[in-house]
FIFI-930440 format. One line per field, with one value per residue (C-alpha): residue number from 1; residue in three letters; x negated, y, z. Coordinates in pm, 1 decimal, padded with zeros to 6 digits. Example, Ala and Ser with C-alpha at 12.3 -4.5 7.8 and 13.67 -1.06 7.14 Angstrom:
<kedos>
nr <- 1_2
rest <- ALA_SER
X <- -01230.0_-01367.0
Y <- -00450.0_-00106.0
Z <- 00780.0_00714.0
</kedos>
This chain:
<kedos>
nr <- 1_2_3_4_5_6_7_8_9_10_11_12_13_14_15_16_17_18_19_20_21_22_23_24_25_26_27_28_29_30_31_32_33_34_35_36_37_38_39_40_41_42_43_44_45_46_47_48_49_50_51_52_53_54_55_56_57_58_59_60_61_62_63_64_65_66_67_68_69_70_71_72_73_74_75_76_77_78_79_80_81_82_83_84_85_86_87_88_89_90_91_92_93_94_95_96_97_98_99_100_101_102_103_104_105_106_107_108_109_110_111_112_113_114_115_116_117_118_119_120_121_122_123_124_125_126_127_128_129_130_131_132_133_134_135_136_137_138_139_140_141_142_143_144_145_146_147_148_149_150_151_152_153_154_155_156_157_158_159_160_161_162_163_164_165_166_167_168_169_170_171_172_173_174_175_176_177_178_179_180_181_182_183_184_185_186_187_188_189_190_191_192_193_194_195_196_197_198_199_200_201_202_203_204_205_206_207_208_209_210_211_212_213_214_215_216_217_218_219_220_221_222_223_224_225_226_227_228_229_230_231_232_233_234_235_236_237_238_239_240_241_242_243_244_245_246_247_248_249_250_251_252_253_254_255_256_257_258_259_260_261_262_263_264_265_266_267_268_269_270_271_272_273_274_275_276_277_278_279_280_281_282_283_284_285_286_287_288_289_290_291_292_293_294_295_296_297_298_299_300_301_302_303_304_305_306_307_308_309_310_311_312_313_314_315_316_317_318_319_320_321_322_323_324_325_326_327_328_329_330_331_332_333_334_335_336_337_338_339_340_341_342_343_344_345_346_347_348_349_350_351_352_353_354_355_356_357_358_359_360_361_362_363
rest <- MET_GLU_GLN_GLU_VAL_PHE_GLN_GLY_LEU_LYS_ARG_VAL_LEU_GLU_GLN_ASN_ILE_GLU_ALA_ALA_LEU_VAL_THR_ILE_CYS_SER_VAL_LEU_GLY_SER_THR_PRO_ARG_LYS_PRO_GLY_VAL_LYS_MET_LEU_VAL_TYR_ALA_ASP_GLY_THR_THR_VAL_GLY_THR_ILE_GLY_GLY_GLY_CYS_GLY_GLU_ALA_GLU_ALA_ARG_ARG_GLU_ALA_LEU_ASN_VAL_LEU_LYS_SER_ARG_SER_THR_LYS_LEU_HIS_THR_LEU_ASN_MET_THR_ALA_ASP_ILE_ALA_GLN_GLU_GLU_GLY_MET_VAL_CYS_GLY_GLY_VAL_MET_GLY_LEU_LEU_ILE_GLU_TYR_LEU_GLY_SER_GLN_CYS_PRO_ASN_GLU_GLN_ILE_GLN_PHE_TYR_GLN_ASP_TYR_LEU_ASN_ALA_LEU_GLU_LYS_GLN_ASN_PHE_PRO_LEU_LEU_MET_THR_VAL_LEU_GLU_ALA_PRO_VAL_LYS_GLN_LEU_ILE_GLY_LYS_LYS_LEU_PHE_LEU_SER_ASN_THR_GLY_GLU_VAL_VAL_GLY_ASP_LEU_GLY_GLN_GLU_ASN_LEU_ASN_GLN_ALA_GLY_LEU_ALA_TYR_ALA_GLN_SER_THR_ILE_LYS_TYR_SER_LYS_ALA_VAL_LEU_MET_ASN_LEU_ASP_SER_GLU_LEU_THR_PHE_ILE_ASP_GLY_THR_ARG_SER_LYS_ALA_ALA_TYR_ARG_LEU_LEU_LEU_GLU_PRO_PRO_SER_SER_SER_VAL_GLU_LEU_LEU_ILE_LEU_GLY_ALA_GLY_HIS_ILE_ALA_LEU_PRO_LEU_ALA_ALA_MET_ALA_LYS_ILE_LEU_GLY_TYR_GLU_ILE_THR_VAL_VAL_ASP_ASP_ARG_PRO_SER_PHE_ALA_ASN_SER_VAL_ARG_PHE_THR_MET_ALA_ASP_ARG_ILE_VAL_CYS_ASP_ASP_PHE_ALA_ALA_VAL_LEU_ASP_SER_LEU_THR_ILE_THR_PRO_GLU_THR_TYR_VAL_VAL_ILE_VAL_THR_ARG_GLY_HIS_ARG_TYR_ASP_LYS_VAL_CYS_LEU_LYS_LYS_VAL_ILE_THR_GLN_GLN_ALA_ALA_TYR_VAL_GLY_MET_ILE_GLY_SER_ARG_ARG_ARG_VAL_LYS_ALA_LEU_LYS_THR_GLU_LEU_GLU_GLU_GLU_GLY_ILE_PRO_LYS_ALA_PHE_LEU_GLN_LYS_LEU_TYR_SER_PRO_ILE_GLY_LEU_ASN_ILE_GLY_ALA_GLU_THR_PRO_GLU_GLU_ILE_ALA_VAL_CYS_ILE_LEU_ALA_GLU_LEU_ILE_LYS_VAL_GLN_LYS_GLY_VAL
X <- -07273.1_-07328.2_-07041.1_-07250.6_-07428.2_-07062.0_-06950.2_-07254.3_-07255.1_-06882.3_-06975.2_-07228.5_-06987.9_-06716.3_-06930.0_-07175.4_-07479.8_-07829.2_-07947.5_-08158.8_-08011.4_-08265.3_-08196.4_-08421.9_-08414.7_-08657.1_-08869.1_-09188.1_-09305.4_-09216.9_-08992.4_-08747.0_-08450.6_-08329.8_-08212.3_-07932.0_-07977.8_-07949.4_-08064.0_-07975.0_-08211.6_-08101.0_-08304.6_-08390.2_-08542.9_-08271.3_-08155.8_-07855.2_-07887.9_-08250.8_-08448.1_-08654.2_-08807.2_-09159.5_-09447.8_-09239.4_-08930.2_-09136.8_-09315.5_-08977.1_-08849.2_-09140.4_-09088.4_-08705.2_-08795.9_-09014.4_-08730.7_-08527.9_-08754.2_-08801.3_-08409.1_-08494.7_-08438.6_-08757.8_-08868.2_-09108.3_-09315.7_-09370.6_-09663.4_-09648.0_-09982.6_-10067.3_-10335.7_-10073.1_-09793.8_-10018.0_-10101.0_-09725.6_-09636.1_-09460.5_-09472.0_-09382.5_-09671.7_-09440.1_-09378.5_-09048.5_-08935.1_-08719.4_-08478.8_-08460.2_-08162.9_-08114.2_-07755.5_-07661.7_-07538.6_-07786.3_-07643.9_-07433.0_-07081.1_-06999.4_-07270.9_-07072.3_-06735.0_-06887.2_-06974.4_-06654.1_-06464.2_-06719.6_-06659.7_-06261.5_-06296.9_-06468.2_-06205.7_-05940.6_-06104.3_-06127.2_-06466.6_-06662.1_-06988.4_-07224.1_-07490.8_-07780.2_-08056.8_-08413.9_-08596.5_-08550.0_-08731.3_-08582.8_-08655.0_-08345.8_-08131.4_-08300.5_-08036.2_-07753.3_-07446.3_-07149.1_-06923.7_-06668.0_-06388.1_-06183.0_-05880.7_-06083.9_-06141.3_-06490.4_-06617.8_-06948.4_-07195.3_-07545.6_-07639.7_-07602.8_-07266.9_-07477.3_-07622.5_-07255.3_-07164.5_-07469.6_-07429.3_-07048.5_-07100.7_-07343.5_-07107.6_-06822.2_-06990.9_-06893.5_-07151.3_-07013.6_-07223.0_-07297.6_-07623.5_-07800.8_-07973.8_-08195.6_-08064.3_-08355.7_-08318.0_-08554.3_-08544.9_-08268.9_-08055.0_-08103.0_-08107.2_-08450.1_-08640.3_-08810.2_-09088.8_-09209.2_-09136.6_-09187.8_-08845.6_-08748.4_-08468.1_-08410.5_-08062.9_-07969.4_-07616.1_-07491.4_-07194.4_-06959.8_-07101.9_-07408.1_-07246.8_-07043.8_-06759.1_-06716.8_-06367.6_-06371.3_-06004.9_-06047.9_-06312.4_-06357.6_-06660.9_-06760.2_-06707.5_-07000.8_-07276.4_-07133.3_-07094.0_-07457.7_-07616.2_-07409.1_-07521.2_-07902.7_-07816.0_-07660.7_-07288.5_-07067.9_-06888.7_-06519.4_-06388.8_-06001.1_-05829.4_-05527.9_-05692.1_-05875.4_-06104.0_-06241.2_-06232.4_-06451.2_-06780.8_-06929.1_-06930.0_-06958.5_-07232.4_-07336.4_-07012.8_-06933.0_-06571.5_-06371.6_-05982.4_-05788.1_-05410.0_-05163.5_-05308.3_-05026.1_-05024.1_-05406.9_-05403.3_-05109.2_-05353.4_-05679.1_-05807.5_-05931.8_-06140.1_-06329.5_-06636.6_-06452.5_-06516.9_-06253.0_-06304.4_-06005.7_-06116.5_-05816.6_-05720.1_-05434.3_-05209.2_-04971.5_-05226.4_-05416.7_-05068.7_-05009.6_-05348.5_-05365.9_-05037.3_-05141.3_-05493.2_-05453.5_-05292.6_-05534.1_-05837.3_-06092.4_-06420.9_-06365.8_-06099.2_-06213.3_-06016.3_-06126.1_-05903.6_-05885.7_-05773.4_-05457.2_-05363.0_-05475.1_-05283.9_-04957.8_-05020.8_-05049.9_-04754.2_-04547.5_-04665.4_-04596.1_-04226.5_-04207.3_-04300.8_-04679.5_-04777.5_-04995.5_-05257.1_-05318.6_-05344.3_-05597.0_-05850.0_-05877.2_-06188.1_-06107.9_-06243.4_-06470.1_-06834.1_-07084.0_-07052.9_-07396.3_-07250.1_-07220.0_-07070.3_-07193.3_-07030.2_-07384.6_-07405.8_-07064.6_-07145.1_-07464.5_-07251.8_-06987.0_-07259.2_-07424.6_-07093.9_-07055.5_-07400.3_-07303.0_-06990.9_-07162.9_-07438.6_-07195.3_-07371.2
Y <- 19445.9_19784.7_20038.1_20297.8_20048.6_19904.6_20263.6_20339.1_20004.2_20081.3_20425.4_20261.6_20034.2_20272.2_20545.0_20320.5_20479.8_20331.7_20183.6_19900.7_19688.0_19579.9_19276.6_19134.5_18755.2_18621.0_18738.9_18624.4_18747.1_19110.4_19285.9_19585.9_19438.4_19085.5_18879.4_19001.9_19376.8_19587.7_19925.6_20119.4_20294.4_20558.6_20663.3_20985.5_20811.1_20887.8_20596.8_20467.6_20218.7_20122.8_19810.3_19951.6_20308.6_20364.0_20230.8_19910.7_20086.8_20322.8_20040.6_19875.3_20193.8_20225.6_19864.1_19944.7_20255.0_20002.0_19773.9_20059.3_20137.5_19771.5_19716.4_19357.9_19185.2_19079.5_18934.3_19123.3_19046.1_19328.3_19267.8_19499.1_19430.7_19560.9_19821.8_19967.1_19949.1_20159.2_20429.5_20484.1_20456.8_20144.9_19832.3_19583.5_19348.9_19080.9_18986.8_19056.5_18885.8_19120.2_19071.2_19375.7_19356.3_19606.3_19763.8_19978.2_20032.8_19757.7_19481.8_19207.6_19265.1_18946.8_19070.4_19394.6_19217.5_18961.1_19264.7_19419.0_19099.0_19067.5_19419.0_19368.7_19043.6_19224.6_19511.7_19260.1_19087.2_18766.7_18716.7_18609.3_18407.5_18511.7_18278.1_18408.0_18204.8_18292.1_18017.6_17752.0_17551.9_17755.8_18128.7_18243.3_18121.2_18378.1_18616.6_18418.7_18446.6_18311.6_18344.4_18142.0_18339.7_18232.3_18167.5_17901.3_18139.1_18059.1_18359.5_18335.8_18098.9_17974.8_17869.5_17489.2_17306.8_17059.2_17364.1_17524.9_17209.6_17181.9_17548.4_17514.4_17178.5_17370.4_17681.8_17461.5_17273.8_17343.6_17610.6_17938.7_18189.2_18497.7_18583.6_18526.0_18194.4_18027.8_17715.0_17510.1_17212.0_16958.9_16866.6_16637.8_16916.0_16731.3_16979.8_16997.1_17175.7_17464.0_17482.7_17140.0_17059.6_17288.0_17374.0_17318.6_17572.9_17836.6_18028.4_18303.0_18252.4_18596.7_18626.1_18926.0_19094.0_19039.7_19115.2_18849.5_18985.6_18853.8_18950.0_18927.8_18941.6_19013.6_19236.4_19066.5_18915.6_18644.6_18899.9_19121.7_18883.2_18744.8_19085.5_19144.9_18845.4_18830.8_19169.4_19039.8_18763.6_19033.6_19007.9_19308.3_19306.9_19418.4_19400.6_19431.2_19461.8_19654.9_19773.4_20104.1_20016.2_19705.3_19825.0_20111.8_20216.3_20251.8_19887.4_19782.4_20002.0_19737.6_19697.7_19849.8_19895.3_19866.8_19885.7_19949.3_19863.6_19579.9_19260.8_19202.0_19538.4_19559.6_19200.0_19310.8_19613.6_19424.0_19230.0_18889.8_18731.2_18429.9_18608.0_18662.8_18459.7_18490.7_18413.4_18438.5_18513.3_18699.3_18724.5_18490.6_18224.4_18486.4_18699.7_18390.7_18263.7_18623.5_18625.0_18251.9_18286.3_18587.8_18470.8_18092.4_18090.7_18337.7_18274.6_18308.8_18143.7_18009.8_18040.9_17939.9_17979.2_17942.9_17737.9_17360.1_17081.6_17055.9_17423.8_17436.1_17125.9_17268.7_17593.9_17421.3_17236.3_17552.0_17728.1_17412.9_17427.9_17779.7_17704.7_17704.3_17422.2_17173.1_17147.8_17528.9_17445.9_17150.2_17422.5_17581.0_17513.2_17448.0_17400.0_17661.1_17632.9_17344.3_17125.2_17207.9_17230.4_17601.4_17778.4_18154.9_18398.1_18435.9_18034.1_18026.4_18311.2_18121.1_17783.7_18006.6_18137.9_17799.2_17678.2_17962.6_17904.3_17527.7_17627.0_17874.2_17647.8_17370.8_17101.6
Z <- 04890.4_05072.4_04993.3_04818.6_04569.7_04506.2_04429.1_04225.4_04033.0_03944.8_03809.8_03605.7_03440.1_03383.1_03249.3_03051.7_03229.0_03222.8_03539.4_03692.9_03979.1_04231.0_04438.5_04719.5_04629.2_04861.9_05169.4_05333.7_05682.4_05809.6_05570.8_05619.8_05450.2_05388.6_05058.5_04887.7_04965.2_04642.2_04512.8_04195.6_04003.8_03741.9_03430.2_03600.0_03891.2_04118.7_04356.3_04533.8_04833.8_04963.9_05016.4_05303.3_05196.4_05187.3_04954.0_04883.6_04756.6_04555.2_04382.4_04319.1_04170.6_03944.6_03812.5_03774.0_03566.3_03341.5_03306.9_03192.0_02929.5_02832.5_02870.4_02987.9_03320.4_03525.4_03851.7_04066.8_04371.0_04603.9_04850.0_05116.1_05280.3_05627.3_05490.1_05244.8_05493.5_05747.8_05485.0_05440.9_05816.5_05773.8_06019.4_05762.1_05589.5_05425.5_05040.8_04889.8_04570.3_04347.3_04059.4_03859.8_03611.9_03323.4_03287.3_03013.9_02644.6_02535.2_02773.2_02614.6_02656.3_02852.5_03125.3_03149.4_03169.9_03435.7_03676.5_03630.4_03731.9_04002.5_04157.7_04081.1_04289.1_04580.0_04575.9_04583.3_04875.6_04696.2_04871.9_04572.6_04637.9_04370.5_04227.3_04008.9_03837.0_03942.3_03822.6_03559.5_03292.5_03018.0_03068.0_02898.7_03216.2_03448.7_03570.8_03448.3_03700.2_03812.1_04113.2_04292.4_04481.7_04787.3_04525.3_04335.2_04049.9_03867.3_03635.1_03449.3_03339.2_03449.2_03122.5_03158.3_03262.9_03481.1_03655.5_03714.4_03868.5_04106.9_04202.5_04269.5_04471.7_04696.5_04724.2_04801.9_05082.9_05453.6_05538.2_05625.0_05408.7_05604.3_05438.4_05102.4_05052.9_04806.1_04669.4_04528.3_04277.4_04124.3_03746.4_03812.6_04005.2_04317.8_04634.6_04762.9_05041.4_04865.9_05132.2_05047.4_04691.8_04379.0_04264.2_03890.8_03949.7_04226.1_04252.9_04475.7_04655.3_04792.5_05007.8_04970.7_05270.5_05466.8_05800.2_06017.8_06244.7_06604.6_06714.9_07098.9_07244.8_07582.0_07760.6_08093.0_08253.2_07961.6_07696.4_07818.3_07765.9_07467.9_07289.6_07412.4_07288.7_06960.5_06887.4_06902.6_06645.3_06405.0_06440.6_06397.2_06709.3_06788.8_07145.4_07196.5_07551.8_07662.7_07986.8_07958.2_08261.1_08058.4_07698.4_07681.8_07544.4_07867.9_07929.0_07569.3_07456.0_07185.9_07032.2_06693.1_06772.7_07082.8_07060.0_07372.1_07318.1_07289.3_07173.0_06929.2_06783.9_06727.2_06566.9_06341.8_06213.0_06193.2_05875.2_05965.3_05678.0_05601.8_05774.2_06085.9_06405.3_06662.1_07040.9_07273.6_07622.9_07776.9_08135.4_08127.4_07943.9_07831.8_07638.0_07515.1_07348.5_07178.1_07036.3_06919.3_06746.9_06561.7_06440.8_06408.5_06063.8_05945.2_05736.4_05988.8_05986.4_06354.6_06636.8_06984.9_07321.9_07664.5_07901.8_08021.1_07814.7_07991.2_07948.4_07580.4_07504.0_07685.0_07489.5_07135.9_07202.2_07290.6_06947.1_06754.9_06892.4_06807.9_06435.0_06393.7_06167.2_06346.0_06073.9_06180.5_06550.1_06487.1_06370.8_06735.9_06905.4_07274.6_07520.8_07356.3_07306.3_07321.9_07621.5_07806.8_08147.0_08155.1_08460.4_08485.8_08216.3_08082.0_08032.1_07884.5_07647.2_07528.6_07470.9_07279.7_07042.9_07003.3_06871.6_06631.5_06509.3_06445.0_06267.0_06038.4_05959.0_05879.6_06097.3
</kedos>
């Protein structure tokens, strides 16, 4: 959830303000924003956040004001056809499915309490995965919510115990969620491909953040093409090195953050989350060891390190002798990347990114 919407939603709950929460739950074709993006609309028409601006957002705002009048949650299909988009100076012509929820004094207490618990879990960095019912044979289930935090805490109810179990089973799979996804289930609550079959149930699963961080430790020749390609794929890029001639904004124009300092000092100050992918490509064994020792026991989605099998095996033995549990060291991906016979820095960057995608997709 974007910070401004988080703060706006917190204010709505604390001050008992009436508002409509608009969430993009599906997209088809070219759209300005993706599933999971939210916007708050207040009773006076003011908004917090954006689902893309232009004619599409204006229509969503009108529908949100209708929800505030009716005080009932609804689903709305926003069709941004090419003709309308051109009139408003937009380049989008896709379709967005929106969930528009009423929040305010007429909400059930349990709904308000759920959102308070959810925002609290976000604030504590418990990384809650949020599930929302979008379609169900029983219409009263639409809008029901549940979240699973990384502490194992489950809060909320999807309205049916077997639906809760199916949603949690999906959420606890090996997939690393970096963007909102639709879960499609048939009437027996079996997962199906929603593009081929009509789903009896559709649930939206939202990670706590839509951004995935790639932490590149080492700013050498591999780091440059890796950062450039990863940026195209939508990663938030952080590059760390202790050499000013390497770790600078002239070389890494695409990076979101560049830190030039001692590796150990930097890693002591950075927060590594389940949405952080760590790539260790420093200039030598000594620096690799410092970095690996700092990150391998943390909750990163991925830790990979460049190096030969012999060198990596020796380094892992050293760290185990220094007290790092073997179970943590076994999480290391090394030699790094998929084996595609890569030789050049650019080819190695491709094989690293391919492995990141593989881990992220759980395949």
